[in-house]
C-alpha positions in Angstrom: -17.3 -2.5 -2.9 -18.5 -5.9 -1.9 -16.2 -8.9 -2.5 -18.4 -12.0 -2.5 -16.6 -14.8 -0.8 -19.4 -17.4 -0.7 -19.2 -17.5 3.0 -21.4 -15.7 5.6 -19.4 -13.5 8.0 -19.1 -14.8 11.6 -22.0 -14.0 13.8 -19.8 -12.4 16.5 -16.3 -10.9 16.1 -14.2 -8.0 17.3 -14.4 -4.9 15.2 -11.4 -4.8 12.9 -11.6 -1.1 12.7 -10.7 -1.0 16.4 -7.6 -3.2 15.9 -4.5 -1.0 15.9 -2.4 -1.6 12.9 0.1 -0.1 10.5 -0.5 0.7 6.8 2.5 0.1 4.6 1.2 -0.1 1.1 -0.8 2.8 -0.1 -0.2 4.8 -3.3 -0.5 8.6 -3.2 -3.1 9.3 -6.0 -4.8 5.9 -5.3 -5.5 6.9 -1.8 -8.0 9.6 -3.0 -11.6 9.6 -2.0 -13.9 9.1 -5.0 -15.9 12.2 -3.9 -12.7 14.3 -3.8 -11.8 13.1 -7.4 -15.2 14.2 -8.6 -14.9 17.6 -7.0 -11.4 18.2 -8.4 -12.3 16.9 -11.8 -15.2 19.4 -11.9 -12.9 22.2 -10.6 -10.3 21.6 -13.4 -12.7 20.5 -16.2 -11.3 17.0 -16.4 -13.5 14.5 -18.1 -13.8 11.3 -16.1 -14.5 8.0 -17.7 -17.4 6.0 -16.3 -15.0 3.9 -14.3 -14.0 6.9 -12.2 -17.2 8.8 -12.1 -19.2 6.6 -9.6 -20.7 3.2 -9.2 -18.8 -0.1 -8.7 -15.0 -0.1 -8.9 -13.7 -1.3 -12.3 -12.6 -4.9 -12.8 -9.3 -4.1 -14.4 -7.8 -7.6 -15.1 -4.4 -6.1 -15.4 -2.8 -9.5 -16.0 -3.1 -8.9 -19.7 -1.7 -5.9 -21.6 -5.0 -4.3 -22.3 -6.1 -4.5 -18.7 -2.8 -3.0 -17.4 -3.0 -0.2 -20.0 -6.5 0.6 -18.7 -5.4 0.6 -15.1 -2.6 3.0 -16.0 -4.9 5.3 -18.0 -7.4 5.6 -15.1 -4.6 6.3 -12.6 -3.1 8.9 -14.9 -6.4 10.7 -15.3 -6.9 10.8 -11.5 -3.4 12.1 -11.0 -4.0 14.9 -13.4 -6.6 16.3 -11.0 -3.9 17.0 -8.4 -2.6 20.4 -9.5 -2.1 22.7 -6.5 -0.5 22.5 -3.0 -4.0 22.6 -1.5 -5.0 19.6 -3.6 -1.9 17.8 -2.1 -2.7 18.8 1.4 -6.3 17.7 1.0 -5.3 14.3 -0.4 -2.9 13.6 2.4 -5.3 14.9 5.1 -8.1 12.7 3.9 -5.9 9.6 3.5 -4.9 10.1 7.2 -8.5 10.6 8.2 -9.5 7.3 6.4 -6.7 5.4 8.1 -7.6 6.8 11.5 -11.1 5.5 11.0 -9.8 2.1 10.1 -7.6 1.8 13.2 -4.3 2.6 11.6 -1.8 4.3 13.9 1.0 4.5 11.3 0.8 5.2 7.6 3.7 5.0 5.1 2.4 6.5 1.8 4.2 5.9 -1.4 4.7 8.6 -4.0 6.6 9.3 -7.2 7.2 13.1 -7.0 8.0 13.3 -10.7 4.3 12.8 -11.4 3.4 16.0 -9.7 6.5 18.1 -10.1 5.6 19.8 -13.4 2.6 21.5 -11.8 4.2 22.2 -8.4 7.4 23.9 -9.5 9.9 21.0 -9.6 11.0 18.0 -7.6 12.2 19.9 -4.5 9.2 22.1 -4.1 7.0 19.0 -4.6 8.7 17.1 -1.8 8.5 20.1 0.5 4.8 20.4 -0.2 4.1 16.7 0.4 6.2 16.4 3.6 4.7 19.6 5.0 1.3 18.1 4.2 2.2 14.8 5.9 3.4 16.6 9.1 0.2 18.6 9.2 -2.1 15.6 8.7 -0.2 13.6 11.4 -0.8 16.4 13.9 -4.5 16.8 13.0 -5.3 13.0 13.0 -2.9 11.4 15.4 -1.8 9.0 12.7 1.9 8.8 12.4 2.9 9.3 8.8 6.0 8.9 6.7 6.8 8.7 3.0 8.3 6.2 0.6 9.7 7.7 -2.6 9.0 5.3 -5.5 10.7 5.2 -8.8 8.9 4.0 -11.9 10.4 1.0 -13.5 9.0 2.0 -16.9 11.4 5.0 -16.9 15.1 5.1 -17.3 17.2 4.0 -14.3 19.0 7.3 -14.3 15.8 8.9 -13.2 15.6 6.4 -10.3 19.0 7.4 -9.2 17.9 11.0 -9.1 14.9 10.1 -7.0 17.0 8.0 -4.7 19.3 11.0 -4.0 16.2 13.2 -3.5 14.8 10.6 -1.0 18.0 10.5 1.0 18.1 14.3 1.1 14.8 14.2 2.9 15.5 11.2 5.2 15.5 13.5 8.2 12.3 15.1 7.1 10.0 12.1 6.9 11.2 9.9 4.0 11.8 6.4 5.3 12.1 4.2 2.2 12.6 3.9 -1.5 10.4 1.8 -3.8 10.0 0.7 -7.3 6.5 0.5 -8.8 4.7 -0.1 -12.0 4.6 -3.3 -14.1 7.1 -5.7 -12.8 6.9 -7.7 -16.0 8.9 -4.9 -17.7 12.6 -4.6 -17.5 14.9 -6.0 -14.8 15.2 -5.2 -11.2 19.0 -5.2 -11.5 18.8 -2.2 -13.8 17.9 -0.2 -10.7 20.5 -1.7 -8.3 22.5 1.5 -8.1 19.5 3.6 -7.2 18.7 1.2 -4.4 22.3 1.2 -3.3 22.1 5.1 -3.0 18.9 4.7 -1.0 20.2 2.0 1.4 23.5 3.8 1.9 21.4 6.8 3.0 19.7 4.8 5.6 16.4 4.2 3.7 14.4 1.0 3.6 14.4 -0.8 0.2 10.8 -1.7 -0.6 10.3 -2.5 -4.3 7.3 -4.1 -5.8 7.5 -7.7 -6.8 5.5 -11.0 -6.9 2.2 -9.7 -8.1 1.8 -9.6 -11.9 5.0 -11.6 -12.2 5.8 -14.8 -10.4 8.2 -15.7 -7.6 11.2 -14.9 -9.8 10.4 -11.2 -9.4 10.6 -11.5 -5.6 13.9 -13.3 -5.8 15.1 -10.3 -8.0 14.0 -7.9 -5.3 15.9 -9.8 -2.7 19.1 -10.6 -4.7 19.5 -7.5 -6.8 17.9 -4.7 -4.7 18.4 -6.2 -1.2 14.8 -5.5 -0.3 13.9 -5.2 3.4 10.2 -5.3 2.4 8.4 -6.4 -0.8 5.4 -4.6 -2.2 2.9 -7.4 -2.7 5.1 -10.5 -2.8 2.1 -12.8 -2.8 3.3 -14.9 -5.7 6.1 -16.1 -3.4 3.6 -18.7 -2.3 4.4 -20.6 -5.5 8.0 -21.3 -4.3 8.6 -23.1 -1.0 12.3 -22.2 -1.1 11.4 -18.5 -1.4 8.9 -18.7 1.4 11.6 -20.1 3.6 14.0 -17.2 2.7 11.4 -14.6 3.4 10.5 -16.1 6.7 14.1 -16.6 7.7 15.1 -13.1 7.0 11.9 -11.6 8.3 11.1 -9.8 5.0 7.6 -8.4 5.2 5.4 -8.7 2.3 2.8 -5.9 1.8 -0.1 -8.0 0.7 -3.2 -6.3 -0.9 -5.8 -9.0 -1.3 -8.6 -6.9 -2.7 -6.4 -5.4 -5.5 -5.1 -8.9 -6.2 -8.6 -9.9 -7.2 -9.5 -6.6 -8.9 -6.4 -6.9 -11.1 -7.1 -10.5 -12.0 -4.0 -12.0 -10.3 -6.5 -14.3 -8.5 -10.0 -15.1 -9.6 -11.6 -14.7 -6.2 -10.7 -13.7 -2.7 -10.4 -17.3 -1.5 -7.6 -17.9 -4.0 -5.2 -15.3 -2.6 -2.6 -17.5 -0.8 -2.7 -15.7 2.5 -2.8 -18.9 4.5 0.2 -20.3 2.6 2.3 -17.2 3.5 1.1 -17.0 7.1 1.7 -20.7 7.9 5.2 -20.4 6.3 6.0 -17.7 8.8 6.3 -14.9 6.2 5.6 -11.5 7.8 2.7 -9.7 6.2 1.3 -6.2 6.3 -2.1 -5.9 4.8 -2.5 -2.9 2.5 -5.3 -1.2 0.4 -2.9 -0.4 -2.5 -5.2 2.0 -4.5 -8.6 2.2 -2.8 -9.7 4.8 -5.3 -9.7 2.2 -8.0 -10.2 -1.0 -6.0 -13.0 0.3 -3.7 -11.8 -0.9 -0.3 -9.7 0.5 2.4 -7.4 -0.9 5.1 -9.9 -2.4 7.5 -11.7 -4.0 4.6 -8.6 -6.1 4.0 -8.7 -7.5 7.4 -12.4 -8.2 7.1 -11.7 -10.0 3.8 -9.1 -12.1 5.4 -11.5 -13.0 8.1 -14.4 -13.9 5.9 -12.6 -15.5 2.9 -9.8 -17.2 4.8 -11.3 -17.9 8.2 -8.6 -16.0 10.2 -9.5 -15.8 13.9 -9.3 -12.7 15.9 -6.1 -14.0 17.3 -4.6 -14.4 13.8 -5.9 -11.0 12.8 -4.2 -9.5 15.9 -0.9 -11.2 14.7 -1.3 -9.7 11.3 -1.6 -6.4 13.0 1.6 -7.0 15.0 3.4 -8.0 11.8 2.4 -4.8 10.1 3.7 -2.8 13.1 7.0 -4.7 13.2 7.5 -4.3 9.5 7.0 -0.5 9.7 9.5 2.3 10.1 7.7 3.6 13.1 9.7 4.9 16.1 10.1 2.4 18.9 7.6 4.2 21.2 4.9 4.2 18.4 5.5 0.5 17.9 5.2 -0.3 21.6 2.0 1.7 21.9 0.4 0.0 18.9 1.5 -3.5 20.1 0.0 -2.8 23.5 -3.2 -1.7 21.8 -3.4 -4.9 19.8 -3.0 -6.9 22.9 -5.8 -4.9 24.5 -8.0 -5.4 21.5 -7.6 -9.1 21.7 -8.1 -9.2 25.4 -11.4 -7.3 25.1 -14.8 -8.6 24.5 -16.2 -9.5 21.1 -18.2 -6.7 19.6 -21.3 -8.3 18.1 -22.0 -8.8 14.5 -19.0 -8.5 12.2 -19.0 -5.6 10.0 -19.2 -6.3 6.3 -16.9 -4.9 3.6 -17.2 -1.3 3.2 -19.5 -0.1 0.4 
């Protein structure tokens, strides 16, 4: 994927793939490599639409109903290709490999296990398979990995409570948070307050989506109704100075995914994503790739986009890396190691021509 910003990259800059960082916003199916999807679709006889079978990533324009429906349909088709424990292990292993190549030392991957349970024997077997795969991938790649269990706001809140209890059950096995995904324009965050109370009381981070397809009001709802410690996306908070101040004061990290913001039509072009507004207001940010299968760019590409479209210096990129680490649920020793690595990256020499966005 190549996101045109209208600006030439800097002639000399440190390689963002060598910048240590944490990745806090990556969806399970959406992390799949396109080549893996093609192989699995062939294996299971799944017909892939052109948007998933190669070429440029689709421009989904999910700000309207038709665009959001198309996005969901593509995601559901891709998810239908994950049918066996080995498929799950492969997806997790490859997601960790991609993150390792992009400089990530810590990955928190988000999953709704109800999406896979029918083919894997139920919710508990599904969680066991996923968490075993996460442990195995972390050992193989050196990338620390944990899981956020995400409820679907398009489904009944009772299902969210079931998932919250499931997440708490596995808090000592690698589940660190509880999320709420899908179209934030639907329903009310407060409908899920009991599920989030279960998760928080079980020691899990509350990390619902908000402030992407809906405006700053949805971020307020995440804070007031769900007591969010992190917000998935949150970028529309830039439209409300009082909300920016609240996020900054409380240190609530926004998991900002600039490439997907553009692909989904939230902003017309990369320069329009209000990263500077958030950064200068003191709102902690963790750049994320969201669904690279559909949006075409992975974690390091987000840093490269911020550099090229918004003029972030290496010092500012290093601070974004620090903010991602501080916003993570990584153990103290992992945080300290990553923060030391960030300082070393910034103290090191510039590495020559800046890499472009990954194709």
